[in-house]
Backbone bond lengths (Angstrom), bond angles and torsions (degrees), N, CA, C in turn:
res aa  C-N    CA-C-N  psi(-1)  N-CA   C-N-CA  omega(-1)  CA-C   N-CA-C  phi
1 M - - - 1.439 - - 1.695 104.38 -
2 V 1.129 116.69 93.80 1.551 120.65 175.73 1.551 107.07 -105.54
3 M 1.284 117.22 129.76 1.427 123.17 -175.07 1.554 110.21 -128.38
4 A 1.267 116.86 135.75 1.433 119.04 174.17 1.589 105.53 -112.27
5 I 1.267 115.55 133.67 1.418 125.86 179.33 1.416 111.63 -122.60
6 K 1.321 119.84 125.04 1.473 124.91 179.09 1.550 109.81 -95.36
7 R 1.270 117.62 109.96 1.455 122.79 178.71 1.565 110.15 -119.00
8 G 1.406 116.74 92.17 1.414 113.85 -174.69 1.548 114.67 71.40
9 E 1.330 116.54 -127.89 1.334 123.30 170.01 1.608 118.67 -83.87
10 T 1.217 112.02 -11.83 1.443 120.28 -175.77 1.469 114.96 -99.34
11 E 1.301 118.52 128.38 1.521 125.01 -179.65 1.519 102.21 -101.47
12 I 1.328 114.90 120.44 1.411 120.74 -179.46 1.548 108.41 -103.10
13 I 1.285 117.96 124.99 1.422 120.71 -174.10 1.510 105.66 -115.94
14 L 1.389 116.30 122.09 1.558 120.95 -179.60 1.439 100.73 -101.73
15 H 1.395 116.70 130.64 1.404 123.17 175.92 1.531 107.54 -138.89
16 P 1.435 115.39 127.86 1.448 119.62 -173.84 1.558 113.82 -85.54
17 S 1.321 115.64 72.84 1.508 114.95 -179.88 1.597 109.18 -153.35
18 G 1.309 115.67 52.43 1.434 116.74 175.45 1.515 108.31 136.81
19 D 1.411 116.34 -165.23 1.426 121.00 179.69 1.586 111.48 -134.70
20 D 1.209 114.58 51.23 1.528 120.10 -175.43 1.525 105.33 -119.22
21 V 1.314 111.05 151.10 1.480 116.19 174.23 1.627 106.91 -125.14
22 F 1.378 118.02 127.58 1.332 120.16 -175.16 1.571 108.70 -118.47
23 R 1.263 116.49 137.02 1.479 120.62 -177.23 1.423 106.89 -111.94
24 A 1.407 121.15 122.72 1.401 126.27 174.98 1.471 110.35 -136.26
25 G 1.372 116.82 99.02 1.389 120.48 -178.11 1.524 110.57 59.08
26 D 1.408 114.06 -122.45 1.448 113.84 -176.93 1.513 111.45 -93.31
27 R 1.293 116.99 18.20 1.492 123.92 179.25 1.403 112.54 -107.99
28 L 1.392 117.57 139.19 1.407 119.79 174.41 1.522 106.09 -129.48
29 L 1.300 112.49 117.94 1.540 115.95 -173.05 1.508 105.00 -109.31
30 I 1.336 112.61 117.70 1.487 121.31 -178.96 1.481 107.54 -103.06
31 L 1.249 120.51 120.51 1.458 123.40 169.57 1.472 112.44 -104.47
32 G 1.395 114.27 123.88 1.513 114.82 -178.12 1.451 109.13 -159.22
33 S 1.345 116.85 177.86 1.357 124.27 177.79 1.605 111.91 -68.10
34 E 1.271 119.56 155.95 1.479 123.50 175.95 1.460 108.31 -49.33
35 K 1.423 115.65 -50.00 1.544 115.10 -178.56 1.456 115.77 -56.65
36 N 1.382 117.28 -48.37 1.339 124.39 179.59 1.498 112.99 -59.23
37 L 1.373 113.40 -39.69 1.509 119.08 -178.72 1.577 108.56 -68.06
38 R 1.350 113.20 -36.37 1.505 113.20 -178.23 1.522 105.43 -67.28
39 K 1.341 120.11 -36.67 1.478 120.46 176.23 1.441 112.95 -57.20
40 L 1.351 113.68 -48.78 1.582 118.77 -179.14 1.503 108.67 -63.15
41 K 1.333 115.81 -38.07 1.532 118.80 -179.27 1.536 108.52 -56.42
42 E 1.352 111.02 -52.11 1.477 118.53 179.40 1.501 112.00 -56.37
43 Q 1.311 117.42 -45.29 1.508 127.41 -179.52 1.518 108.10 -56.58
44 Y 1.279 117.15 -47.44 1.518 121.00 -176.65 1.591 110.38 -90.40
45 Q 1.381 117.02 -2.49 1.401 122.68 177.24 1.591 110.63 51.24
46 V 1.279 114.67 59.78 1.362 124.45 -177.54 1.510 107.98 -100.09
47 S 1.341 121.07 141.33 1.351 118.74 179.16 1.484 109.83 -98.71
């Protein structure tokens, strides 16, 4: 489950393969467990 969320100028990409956060320009790549990503998804209210 890889999801991209657009929040203003920042694109947040959720990727289930670890627990790291990478920042690259306007992209924020969040690596985490499925459970953590589900929480983030709810937090950002992404469909």
